[in-house]
ROROMI-556684 format. One line per 2 residues: number of its first residue (from 1); their letters; for each residue x, y, z of N, C-alpha, C, O, CB. Coordinates in nm, 3 decimals, decimal comma. Glycine has a CB too. Layout:
NUM = a = X Y Z X Y Z X Y Z X Y Z X Y Z ~ ...
//
This chain:
1 = mv = -1,094 1,205 -7,189 -1,135 1,338 -7,182 -1,073 1,449 -7,272 -0,951 1,460 -7,289 -1,117 1,373 -7,055 ~ -1,154 1,520 -7,322 -1,069 1,619 -7,437 -1,092 1,735 -7,371 -1,202 1,777 -7,334 -1,123 1,629 -7,609
3 = rl = -0,956 1,800 -7,355 -0,970 1,962 -7,290 -0,894 2,067 -7,431 -0,799 2,041 -7,504 -0,847 1,980 -7,095 ~ -0,957 2,154 -7,427 -0,872 2,261 -7,518 -0,746 2,289 -7,454 -0,741 2,293 -7,331 -0,947 2,404 -7,541
5 = rg = -0,647 2,310 -7,523 -0,527 2,332 -7,458 -0,498 2,464 -7,394 -0,395 2,485 -7,329 -0,432 2,307 -7,543 ~ -0,598 2,556 -7,416 -0,592 2,675 -7,335 -0,640 2,656 -7,191 -0,608 2,745 -7,112 -0,673 2,780 -7,400
7 = tv = -0,717 2,546 -7,142 -0,756 2,489 -7,030 -0,655 2,389 -6,955 -0,658 2,348 -6,839 -0,871 2,428 -7,063 ~ -0,585 2,368 -7,038 -0,476 2,257 -6,947 -0,375 2,349 -6,896 -0,328 2,440 -6,963 -0,386 2,123 -7,048
9 = ns = -0,339 2,321 -6,762 -0,237 2,385 -6,694 -0,121 2,291 -6,680 -0,137 2,201 -6,597 -0,284 2,435 -6,564 ~ 0,013 2,297 -6,759 0,117 2,188 -6,753 0,176 2,169 -6,631 0,235 2,065 -6,603 0,222 2,208 -6,843
11 = ee = 0,164 2,273 -6,546 0,229 2,250 -6,390 0,130 2,161 -6,324 0,166 2,069 -6,250 0,248 2,401 -6,291 ~ 0,010 2,188 -6,348 -0,080 2,083 -6,262 -0,070 1,938 -6,331 -0,061 1,833 -6,268 -0,253 2,134 -6,258
13 = lq = -0,071 1,946 -6,439 -0,020 1,776 -6,512 0,088 1,750 -6,434 0,079 1,652 -6,360 0,039 1,762 -6,697 ~ 0,195 1,819 -6,430 0,333 1,764 -6,357 0,298 1,778 -6,224 0,405 1,768 -6,165 0,479 1,847 -6,387
15 = gl = 0,219 1,794 -6,151 0,187 1,776 -5,997 0,305 1,877 -5,949 0,387 1,839 -5,865 0,200 1,595 -5,928 ~ 0,310 2,014 -6,009 0,410 2,090 -5,956 0,311 2,193 -5,880 0,368 2,260 -5,794 0,519 2,152 -6,071
17 = tl = 0,220 2,209 -5,891 0,118 2,308 -5,826 0,064 2,293 -5,661 -0,004 2,205 -5,608 -0,013 2,295 -5,918 ~ 0,102 2,369 -5,627 0,062 2,386 -5,486 -0,065 2,413 -5,444 -0,091 2,528 -5,479 0,126 2,476 -5,434
19 = gp = -0,148 2,369 -5,392 -0,275 2,397 -5,355 -0,390 2,349 -5,405 -0,366 2,240 -5,458 -0,287 2,500 -5,361 ~ -0,523 2,384 -5,415 -0,627 2,346 -5,508 -0,611 2,360 -5,635 -0,544 2,454 -5,680 -0,730 2,401 -5,486
21 = tr = -0,670 2,269 -5,711 -0,632 2,269 -5,856 -0,789 2,254 -5,913 -0,882 2,214 -5,843 -0,512 2,132 -5,904 ~ -0,803 2,295 -6,064 -0,969 2,245 -6,101 -0,961 2,122 -6,138 -1,066 2,060 -6,154 -1,051 2,322 -6,222
23 = hi = -0,842 2,062 -6,160 -0,805 1,939 -6,227 -0,753 1,835 -6,167 -0,657 1,877 -6,102 -0,730 1,959 -6,313 ~ -0,768 1,679 -6,149 -0,714 1,587 -6,068 -0,556 1,575 -6,128 -0,524 1,560 -6,246 -0,805 1,447 -6,071
25 = tp = -0,473 1,585 -6,021 -0,357 1,581 -6,046 -0,295 1,463 -5,942 -0,363 1,412 -5,852 -0,304 1,722 -6,038 ~ -0,180 1,436 -5,964 -0,124 1,296 -5,910 -0,133 1,324 -5,737 -0,141 1,226 -5,663 0,062 1,259 -5,974
27 = tn = -0,131 1,450 -5,684 -0,176 1,473 -5,558 -0,284 1,534 -5,508 -0,322 1,526 -5,391 -0,107 1,520 -5,512 ~ -0,338 1,598 -5,600 -0,480 1,644 -5,557 -0,585 1,573 -5,618 -0,637 1,609 -5,724 -0,506 1,786 -5,586
29 = hy = -0,619 1,465 -5,550 -0,753 1,385 -5,599 -0,880 1,355 -5,516 -0,964 1,266 -5,530 -0,713 1,255 -5,636 ~ -0,870 1,461 -5,422 -0,997 1,457 -5,372 -1,085 1,573 -5,376 -1,051 1,682 -5,329 -0,988 1,421 -5,252
31 = gv = -1,204 1,551 -5,434 -1,299 1,673 -5,514 -1,381 1,733 -5,346 -1,413 1,683 -5,238 -1,456 1,578 -5,676 ~ -1,384 1,848 -5,402 -1,432 1,925 -5,277 -1,478 2,070 -5,310 -1,386 2,149 -5,332 -1,314 1,934 -5,168
33 = hc = -1,576 2,108 -5,315 -1,686 2,231 -5,341 -1,628 2,371 -5,257 -1,597 2,374 -5,138 -1,862 2,179 -5,271 ~ -1,625 2,455 -5,329 -1,595 2,606 -5,254 -1,734 2,640 -5,178 -1,841 2,639 -5,240 -1,555 2,748 -5,381
35 = an = -1,728 2,668 -5,044 -1,832 2,708 -4,955 -1,895 2,835 -5,026 -2,010 2,859 -4,990 -1,775 2,737 -4,805 ~ -1,849 2,905 -5,103 -1,887 3,024 -5,157 -1,965 3,033 -5,300 -2,078 3,076 -5,323 -1,770 3,095 -5,161
37 = cs = -1,857 2,974 -5,399 -1,892 2,980 -5,517 -1,950 2,820 -5,582 -2,012 2,807 -5,687 -1,768 3,043 -5,583 ~ -1,918 2,728 -5,503 -1,950 2,571 -5,546 -1,865 2,518 -5,613 -1,848 2,396 -5,611 -2,063 2,544 -5,621
39 = el = -1,790 2,603 -5,690 -1,689 2,527 -5,788 -1,634 2,420 -5,744 -1,598 2,422 -5,626 -1,581 2,598 -5,829 ~ -1,614 2,314 -5,813 -1,525 2,206 -5,760 -1,377 2,205 -5,807 -1,329 2,213 -5,920 -1,584 2,076 -5,797
41 = yy = -1,322 2,194 -5,687 -1,150 2,193 -5,660 -1,103 2,030 -5,626 -1,172 1,937 -5,586 -1,103 2,306 -5,499 ~ -0,997 2,034 -5,650 -0,918 1,906 -5,613 -0,819 1,947 -5,533 -0,735 2,036 -5,552 -0,859 1,826 -5,728
43 = vd = -0,840 1,848 -5,410 -0,731 1,906 -5,301 -0,627 1,750 -5,263 -0,657 1,634 -5,294 -0,836 1,982 -5,126 ~ -0,506 1,796 -5,188 -0,453 1,682 -5,161 -0,480 1,639 -5,015 -0,545 1,704 -4,932 -0,317 1,690 -5,194
45 = es = -0,420 1,518 -4,996 -0,461 1,429 -4,895 -0,466 1,533 -4,731 -0,572 1,553 -4,672 -0,337 1,285 -4,898 ~ -0,359 1,575 -4,693 -0,375 1,661 -4,594 -0,482 1,784 -4,568 -0,537 1,810 -4,460 -0,267 1,703 -4,594
47 = tm = -0,501 1,868 -4,722 -0,591 1,959 -4,713 -0,756 1,888 -4,680 -0,844 1,943 -4,613 -0,575 2,042 -4,850 ~ -0,762 1,769 -4,739 -0,887 1,689 -4,697 -0,904 1,672 -4,567 -1,012 1,697 -4,514 -0,892 1,563 -4,748
49 = ar = -0,781 1,620 -4,489 -0,794 1,596 -4,339 -0,808 1,707 -4,278 -0,863 1,697 -4,168 -0,690 1,531 -4,278 ~ -0,773 1,826 -4,316 -0,815 1,953 -4,247 -0,940 1,999 -4,256 -0,991 2,057 -4,161 -0,746 2,053 -4,284
51 = ik = -1,007 1,979 -4,373 -1,130 2,007 -4,403 -1,225 1,917 -4,321 -1,313 1,975 -4,257 -1,146 1,996 -4,543 ~ -1,218 1,780 -4,316 -1,258 1,684 -4,235 -1,284 1,740 -4,084 -1,390 1,760 -4,026 -1,155 1,576 -4,243
53 = sa = -1,165 1,756 -4,046 -1,126 1,809 -3,859 -1,220 1,941 -3,850 -1,286 1,962 -3,748 -0,913 1,873 -3,817 ~ -1,224 2,041 -3,977 -1,308 2,164 -3,925 -1,439 2,115 -3,898 -1,486 2,131 -3,785 -1,320 2,288 -4,027
55 = we = -1,512 2,049 -3,996 -1,631 2,006 -3,995 -1,685 1,902 -3,867 -1,800 1,908 -3,824 -1,638 1,950 -4,123 ~ -1,598 1,821 -3,821 -1,597 1,761 -3,728 -1,585 1,869 -3,584 -1,658 1,842 -3,490 -1,495 1,664 -3,757
57 = gd = -1,512 1,962 -3,575 -1,483 2,065 -3,468 -1,615 2,154 -3,461 -1,686 2,153 -3,360 -1,343 2,159 -3,505 ~ -1,644 2,231 -3,570 -1,738 2,330 -3,576 -1,818 2,328 -3,697 -1,753 2,355 -3,798 -1,677 2,449 -3,561
59 = rs = -1,961 2,300 -3,717 -2,029 2,290 -3,812 -2,041 2,460 -3,891 -2,070 2,488 -4,008 -2,160 2,217 -3,756 ~ -2,012 2,538 -3,795 -2,041 2,680 -3,857 -1,917 2,744 -3,958 -1,926 2,825 -4,050 -2,064 2,788 -3,725
61 = ei = -1,819 2,683 -3,910 -1,671 2,723 -3,985 -1,692 2,669 -4,139 -1,758 2,573 -4,178 -1,517 2,633 -3,903 ~ -1,606 2,769 -4,218 -1,641 2,755 -4,351 -1,483 2,634 -4,381 -1,365 2,663 -4,368 -1,655 2,941 -4,449
63 = pf = -1,541 2,506 -4,421 -1,394 2,429 -4,407 -1,308 2,456 -4,551 -1,190 2,423 -4,547 -1,418 2,241 -4,382 ~ -1,354 2,505 -4,661 -1,303 2,557 -4,769 -1,358 2,666 -4,874 -1,475 2,676 -4,911 -1,282 2,462 -4,823
65 = rc = -1,278 2,725 -4,901 -1,282 2,864 -4,988 -1,165 2,865 -5,096 -1,046 2,857 -5,066 -1,259 3,003 -4,883 ~ -1,207 2,875 -5,211 -1,125 2,887 -5,315 -1,069 3,000 -5,304 -1,114 3,081 -5,224 -1,179 2,873 -5,429
67 = ad = -0,929 3,038 -5,403 -0,842 3,143 -5,363 -0,913 3,261 -5,394 -0,914 3,358 -5,318 -0,708 3,139 -5,427 ~ -1,000 3,257 -5,554 -1,101 3,381 -5,595 -1,168 3,425 -5,469 -1,154 3,540 -5,428 -1,224 3,339 -5,710
69 = ce = -1,245 3,329 -5,403 -1,355 3,366 -5,298 -1,273 3,436 -5,176 -1,315 3,539 -5,123 -1,445 3,220 -5,241 ~ -1,144 3,369 -5,134 -1,071 3,419 -5,011 -1,032 3,554 -5,044 -1,054 3,646 -4,965 -0,945 3,332 -4,968
71 = de = -0,968 3,575 -5,168 -0,952 3,704 -5,216 -1,055 3,791 -5,199 -1,046 3,881 -5,116 -0,924 3,702 -5,338 ~ -1,153 3,777 -5,267 -1,277 3,849 -5,249 -1,336 3,878 -5,118 -1,388 3,987 -5,096 -1,368 3,786 -5,313
73 = ya = -1,326 3,753 -5,001 -1,361 3,799 -4,867 -1,276 3,897 -4,803 -1,311 3,990 -4,729 -1,367 3,692 -4,783 ~ -1,157 3,864 -4,842 -1,025 3,958 -4,792 -1,075 4,103 -4,804 -1,096 4,185 -4,715 -0,875 3,938 -4,896
75 = eq = -1,089 4,113 -4,940 -1,100 4,287 -4,967 -1,216 4,322 -4,909 -1,203 4,429 -4,850 -1,106 4,344 -5,129 ~ -1,357 4,264 -4,900 -1,461 4,291 -4,816 -1,437 4,302 -4,669 -1,513 4,372 -4,602 -1,551 4,201 -4,838
77 = es = -1,333 4,235 -4,608 -1,290 4,288 -4,478 -1,254 4,409 -4,447 -1,291 4,493 -4,364 -1,204 4,233 -4,440 ~ -1,130 4,401 -4,574 -1,050 4,513 -4,535 -1,118 4,635 -4,566 -1,067 4,737 -4,522 -0,921 4,513 -4,596
79 = gr = -1,232 4,645 -4,640 -1,303 4,777 -4,676 -1,406 4,794 -4,571 -1,499 4,870 -4,598 -1,372 4,778 -4,824 ~ -1,403 4,740 -4,464 -1,494 4,759 -4,381 -1,481 4,881 -4,283 -1,569 4,903 -4,200 -1,506 4,646 -4,322
//
């Protein structure tokens, strides 16, 4: 796969990034879509296990929301 230099995050490639990433990394290789924006992110095994357990426990709970959508949600909540 060819990517432009501007889209490559060297920390992601080295596996140093904690949390969801937009590209597969050595630790983040489970694909999951954000419940709000539907963008595809990759998460590690422990995050995927938490997402699955959330779905098994309560279907109304949002199992995954990306950082951008989470920030937007927090801003909306604080503005009420």
